C-alpha positions as CSV (number, residue, x, y, z in Angstrom):
1,M,0.0,0.0,0.0
2,D,1.1,3.6,-0.6
3,I,1.6,6.4,2.0
4,F,1.9,10.1,1.1
5,V,4.1,12.0,3.5
6,Y,4.6,15.8,3.7
7,G,6.3,16.5,7.0
8,T,8.7,14.8,9.4
9,L,8.3,11.4,7.6
10,K,10.1,12.9,4.5
11,N,13.6,11.9,3.7
12,G,16.0,14.0,5.9
13,F,13.6,14.7,8.6
14,S,13.2,13.4,12.2
15,N,10.7,10.5,11.7
16,H,11.9,9.2,8.3
17,H,13.6,6.2,10.0
18,I,10.2,4.6,10.4
19,I,9.7,4.3,6.6
20,R,13.4,4.3,5.7
21,D,13.5,0.7,4.5
22,S,10.3,1.1,2.4
23,V,10.3,1.5,-1.4
24,F,10.4,5.2,-2.4
25,I,7.9,5.7,-5.3
26,G,8.6,9.4,-5.9
27,K,7.6,12.9,-5.2
28,D,4.0,13.7,-5.8
29,T,1.2,16.3,-5.2
30,T,-2.4,16.0,-4.1
31,T,-5.0,16.6,-6.7
32,D,-7.3,18.2,-4.2
33,Q,-6.4,21.4,-2.3
34,Y,-6.1,21.5,1.5
35,C,-4.9,24.0,4.1
36,M,-1.4,23.3,5.6
37,F,-0.2,25.0,8.8
38,D,3.3,25.3,10.3
39,L,3.2,24.0,13.9
40,G,6.9,24.6,14.4
41,S,8.4,21.2,14.8
42,F,6.0,19.6,12.3
43,P,3.3,20.6,9.8
44,A,-0.5,19.9,9.9
45,V,-2.9,19.6,7.0
46,V,-6.7,20.2,7.5
47,D,-9.0,18.1,5.2
48,T,-11.3,21.1,4.7
49,G,-10.6,24.4,2.9
50,N,-9.3,25.1,-0.5
51,C,-5.8,26.6,0.0
52,C,-3.2,24.7,-2.0
53,N,-2.1,21.3,-3.4
54,I,0.1,19.5,-0.9
55,K,3.5,18.4,-2.1
56,G,5.3,15.4,-0.6
57,E,6.8,12.0,-1.1
58,V,5.1,8.6,-1.8
59,Y,6.4,5.3,-0.3
60,C,5.1,1.7,-0.6
61,I,4.8,0.3,2.9
62,D,3.5,-2.8,4.6
63,R,0.8,-3.3,7.2
64,D,3.3,-3.3,10.1
65,I,4.7,0.1,9.1
66,L,1.2,1.5,8.7
67,N,0.3,0.3,12.2
68,S,3.5,2.0,13.5
69,L,2.5,5.2,11.8
70,D,-1.0,5.0,13.2
71,I,0.5,4.7,16.7
72,L,2.8,7.7,16.0
73,E,0.2,9.9,14.5
74,G,-2.9,8.6,16.3
75,K,-3.1,11.2,19.0
76,F,-3.5,14.2,16.7
77,F,-4.0,12.9,13.2
78,T,-6.6,10.8,11.3
79,R,-5.8,8.8,8.1
80,K,-7.7,8.8,4.9
81,K,-7.1,8.0,1.2
82,V,-6.2,10.9,-1.2
83,K,-5.7,11.1,-5.0
84,L,-2.4,12.2,-6.3
85,E,-1.3,13.9,-9.6
86,S,0.4,10.6,-10.6
87,N,-3.0,9.0,-10.6
88,R,-2.1,7.0,-7.5
89,E,-4.2,6.7,-4.4
90,A,-2.4,6.8,-1.1
91,W,-3.0,7.1,2.6
92,M,-2.4,10.6,4.1
93,Y,-2.7,11.9,7.7
94,F,-4.8,14.9,8.5
95,I,-4.8,16.9,11.7
96,D,-7.7,16.4,14.1
97,T,-9.0,19.9,14.6
98,S,-11.0,18.8,17.7
99,V,-7.6,18.4,19.5
100,C,-5.6,21.0,17.8
101,N,-6.7,24.5,16.9
102,T,-4.7,25.3,13.8
103,S,-6.0,28.9,13.6
104,N,-3.3,29.8,16.0
105,F,-0.5,28.8,13.6
106,P,0.8,30.3,10.3
107,L,-0.6,29.1,7.0
108,I,1.8,27.6,4.5
109,P,0.6,29.0,1.2
110,D,2.4,26.7,-1.2
111,G,1.9,23.3,0.4
112,V,5.7,22.7,1.1
113,W,6.5,22.6,4.8
114,N,10.3,22.5,4.7
115,K,10.3,25.6,2.4
116,M,9.0,27.7,5.4
117,K,12.2,26.9,7.3
118,T,14.8,26.1,4.7
119,D,14.9,29.2,2.4
120,K,17.4,30.8,4.7
121,P,20.5,28.8,5.8
122,S,20.4,28.0,9.5
123,I,23.3,28.5,11.9
124,C,21.1,27.3,14.9
125,Y,18.5,24.6,14.8
126,E,16.4,22.8,17.5
127,A,15.8,19.1,18.0
128,H,15.5,16.6,20.9
129,G,15.5,19.3,23.5
130,N,18.9,20.6,22.3
131,L,20.1,23.5,20.3
132,Y,22.5,22.6,17.5
133,L,25.1,24.8,15.9
134,N,26.0,24.6,12.2
135,I,29.2,26.7,11.9
136,T,30.7,25.3,8.7
137,N,30.2,23.0,5.7
138,Q,33.9,22.2,5.5
139,C,34.6,18.5,6.3
140,S,37.7,16.3,6.2
141,A,35.8,13.2,5.1
142,D,33.2,12.2,2.5
143,C,31.1,9.5,4.1
144,Y,28.8,7.9,1.6
145,F,26.0,7.7,4.1
146,C,26.2,11.3,5.3
147,I,22.9,13.2,5.5
148,R,24.5,15.9,3.4
149,N,24.2,13.6,0.4
150,Q,20.5,13.1,0.9
151,G,19.0,16.6,1.1
152,E,19.4,20.2,1.9
153,G,19.1,19.9,5.6
154,L,17.6,18.2,8.7
155,Y,14.5,18.6,10.8
156,G,13.2,21.2,8.3
157,Y,16.2,23.5,8.5
158,N,18.5,24.3,5.6
159,L,22.1,23.5,6.7
160,W,23.9,24.4,3.4
161,L,25.6,27.7,4.3
162,K,26.4,30.3,1.6
163,R,29.5,31.1,3.6
164,D,31.0,30.3,7.1
165,P,29.4,32.6,9.6
166,S,31.6,34.8,11.8
167,E,31.9,34.4,15.6
168,K,29.7,37.6,16.0
169,E,27.1,36.2,13.6
170,I,26.9,32.9,15.5
171,I,26.6,34.7,18.9
172,A,23.9,37.0,17.4
173,E,21.9,33.9,16.4
174,L,22.4,32.3,19.9
175,E,21.2,35.5,21.6
176,K,17.8,35.0,19.9
177,H,17.3,31.8,21.9
178,D,16.5,31.2,25.6
179,L,19.6,29.0,26.2
180,K,18.5,27.9,29.6
181,K,15.7,25.8,28.1
182,Y,18.1,23.4,26.2
183,K,19.7,20.3,27.7
184,E,22.8,20.8,25.5
185,I,24.2,23.2,23.0
186,V,25.9,21.0,20.4
187,F,28.4,21.9,17.7
188,T,27.5,19.7,14.7
189,G,25.7,20.5,11.5
190,F,26.7,19.9,7.8
191,G,30.4,20.0,8.5
192,E,33.3,19.3,10.9
193,P,33.3,22.0,13.6
194,T,37.0,21.6,14.3
195,A,37.7,22.9,10.8
196,R,36.9,26.3,12.4
197,F,38.7,25.7,15.6
198,D,39.2,29.4,16.7
199,V,35.5,30.1,16.3
200,L,34.6,26.9,18.0
201,L,36.7,27.8,21.0
202,A,35.5,31.4,21.2
203,V,31.8,30.4,21.0
204,T,32.3,27.7,23.5
205,R,33.8,30.2,26.0
206,W,30.8,32.5,25.4
207,L,28.3,29.7,26.0
208,K,30.0,28.5,29.1
209,A,29.9,32.1,30.5
210,K,26.1,31.7,30.1
211,G,26.1,28.5,32.2
212,T,25.2,26.1,29.4
213,Y,26.3,22.5,28.8
214,V,28.3,22.3,25.6
215,R,29.0,19.2,23.4
216,L,31.1,18.8,20.3
217,D,30.0,16.2,17.7
218,T,33.1,15.5,15.6
219,N,34.8,13.0,13.3
220,G,37.8,13.1,15.5
221,H,40.1,14.6,12.9
222,G,40.7,17.8,14.9
223,Q,44.4,17.2,15.5
224,L,45.0,16.4,11.8
225,I,43.1,19.6,10.8
226,N,44.9,21.7,13.4
227,P,48.5,20.5,13.6
228,G,50.9,22.3,16.0
229,I,48.4,22.8,18.8
230,N,47.0,20.5,21.4
231,V,43.4,20.3,20.3
232,V,42.1,18.5,23.4
233,D,43.8,20.8,25.8
234,C,42.3,23.8,24.0
235,L,38.8,22.3,24.2
236,V,39.2,21.7,27.9
237,D,40.5,25.2,28.5
238,A,37.5,26.6,26.7
239,G,35.2,24.8,29.0
240,L,33.8,22.1,26.7
241,D,31.8,19.5,28.6
242,A,31.4,16.5,26.2
243,V,32.5,15.0,22.9
244,S,30.7,12.6,20.6
245,V,33.1,11.0,18.2
246,S,31.8,9.4,15.0
247,L,33.6,6.1,15.0
248,N,31.7,4.7,12.0
249,A,34.0,1.6,11.5
250,E,35.5,-1.3,13.4
251,S,38.8,-1.0,11.5
252,A,40.9,1.5,9.5
253,E,40.3,-0.5,6.4
254,V,36.5,-0.2,6.6
255,Y,36.8,3.4,7.7
256,D,38.9,4.4,4.7
257,R,36.5,2.6,2.3
258,I,33.2,4.1,3.5
259,C,34.3,7.4,5.1
260,K,36.9,8.4,2.5
261,P,38.9,10.7,4.9
262,F,41.1,13.4,3.4
263,Y,44.0,12.7,5.7
264,Q,46.1,9.5,6.0
265,N,45.8,7.5,9.2
266,S,42.5,9.3,10.1
267,Y,41.1,6.2,11.9
268,A,44.1,6.0,14.2
269,A,43.9,9.8,14.8
270,L,40.3,9.7,15.8
271,L,41.0,6.8,18.3
272,K,43.9,8.8,19.8
273,F,41.7,11.9,20.0
274,A,39.0,9.9,21.8
275,E,41.5,8.5,24.3
276,E,43.0,11.9,25.0
277,S,39.5,13.4,25.4
278,K,38.6,10.8,28.0
279,K,41.9,11.2,29.9
280,A,41.3,15.0,30.0
281,G,38.0,14.5,31.7
282,L,35.6,15.2,28.8
283,H,32.5,13.1,28.8
284,L,33.1,10.9,25.7
285,R,30.7,8.9,23.5
286,F,31.4,6.9,20.3
287,S,28.6,6.8,17.7
288,V,28.1,4.8,14.5
289,V,25.6,5.0,11.7
290,D,23.5,1.9,11.2
291,V,24.6,0.8,7.7
292,P,25.4,-2.7,6.5
293,E,29.2,-2.1,6.1
294,I,29.7,-1.3,9.8
295,D,30.0,-4.1,12.3
296,T,28.2,-2.4,15.2
297,D,29.0,-5.2,17.7
298,K,32.8,-4.7,17.1
299,C,32.4,-1.0,17.4
300,S,30.5,-1.4,20.6
301,Q,33.3,-3.5,21.9
302,I,35.8,-0.7,21.1
303,A,33.7,1.6,23.2
304,R,33.5,-0.8,26.1
305,D,37.3,-1.4,26.0
306,M,37.8,2.3,26.3
307,G,35.1,2.6,29.0
308,V,32.9,5.1,27.1
309,D,29.3,5.4,26.0
310,F,28.1,4.0,22.7
311,R,25.2,5.0,20.4
312,I,23.9,3.7,17.1
313,R,22.4,6.4,14.9
314,G,19.6,5.7,12.5
C-alpha cells in the first residue's frame, strides 16, 4: 500500500527512520487542495478548505509500518485516502481539529512545509531538546551515508551555508534563543566543527559564560586539521563538557573505504583523539551509523574497551 508524507516522515527529517526501508515511489502532489499549517516542529494539514495542493513523497509500505504510523500519528491525526497527480491513491494523515486549533498557527501557502524553514541557511536549529550549531560546511571526510548527500538539511532546516558565519554572527543567532531551556548546546551540522577551531573555542567560551552544557560532535580529525596545537587541551581550557566521536567503523580498512577521509591514518587519529579526550575529563561517546558495512558489535566492543558510552544512529 502507498503512503503520502509531507512532514517529518520525509527523507532527511526526524521521523523518516520509520519508513526508511520502504520503497520510495517518488515525489507527488495531491489533486485536491487543503490547508497546511506550520506547527513549528511539524506541519499539519486540514482536510477542509481550498488553499493549495500539498507536495510530498510517496512510499510503498507494509501493514506493520502502517500500524506503527497509526501509533505515531494517532493522538493528533486521522488517516484517509487521497488522490495524487500521478493517478495513484495513497494514505495521508490529517490533523484532528478537535484536539488542535490550527487557527493559532501560520498558514503555509504553497503546500511545502520545509520551504518555510529552509529558504534561509540555518546557523542554529532545534531538536531533541537541544540547540545545534551549524558553523561550517567544511569537512575532512566524504562518508557515503552522510545526510549531506541526501538533502538540503535536517528537521526542516537548511544547513547548506552560503559562507561560514563569523563568531559575531553565531553569537547573534544564539542571543535570539533562551539558552536555559536546552539540555545541551551542540556543535555539529553539515560540516566538521573543528575545521573552524578558533571560532569553535570562542563560541564555547561565550556559551560557558552563560552557564550552558556544551557538546562537540566530531569526526575526531581535529588534531589532523589543526597541527601544531594540542586540540584536546584547548577544548578543555575553553570549558567544553562533552565530545561525541563518529567512530563509524571497526577498523581502519573499513573506515577508509566508507568514510573516504582526506588525511592519512585518520582512523588512528580519531581513536587517539578519543583516548586523550577521556583522559582530559571530557564526557566521551562513540557513535556509529546503522549501515550494513559497519559491524556495530565490534564498534560497541571498542567503546567498552575504552570505557565510554556508545550510540547507534539511525
